[in-house]
N, C-alpha and C positions, 0 to 999 in steps of 0.2 A: 187180323190185327185185333188186339184186345186193348181197350183203354181202361186202366185202373185209376180211377179218380178218388183220391183220399183227402177228406177234410175240407173240400172246397164248397162251403155252404153258399147260401144265397147272397152273402156279402162279397163273394168273388164271382160275379157273373161272367167274366171273360173266360174263366176256366170251364165253368159249367156249359157255357154256350159252345165252346170249342169241342168239348166232349160230346155234346148233343149233335153237333154238326158231323163229327166223325161217325157217330152211331147211325145217323141218317144215311151216310155214305156206305154203310155196311159193316163197320167195326162193331165188335161186341163191347158192351159197356158194363163195367162193374163200378158202382158208385157207393163209397163208404162214407157215411156221415152220421154223426150223433143226432142231429136235429132234422136234417132234410135229405134223406136218402132216396127220395123219389126219382124215378127215371122216366123219360118220355115214352109214351105209348107207341105202338106201331112195330115193335120188333120183339122176337122171342129171346134174343141174345142180349137182354138188358136186365140187370139185376141191381136192386137197391138193397144195401145192407145197413141197418141201423146199428151203429156202434163206433167205437174208437178205431182209428186206423191201425195202431200198434196191436191192439188186442185182436182185431179181425185177422191181420196178417199172421199172427202167432197161431190162431185157431186154424187157419187154412194150412199152415205149415204142418201142424200136428196131424190134421186129417190126411194130408198127403203122405206123411210118414207112415201112418197106419195102413193106408192103401198099399204102399210099397212093401211093407212087412207082410201083408196078407197075400200079396202076389208072389212072394219069394218061395 
């Protein structure tokens, strides 16, 4: 399972707390946030990305497209 949390800053603790709980249970966590992208320690499958959600998802999509083209 992968949790992709987008834009839930410190003003939305219920979302962050739920994501952290799932990460402690073994889910990978990708947290995208302009101001507070930090992830809890204790796991290698936790990534914090500083940026806007839309821009980050577009960048991920572009990178995936390049990888698909390189593998063709």
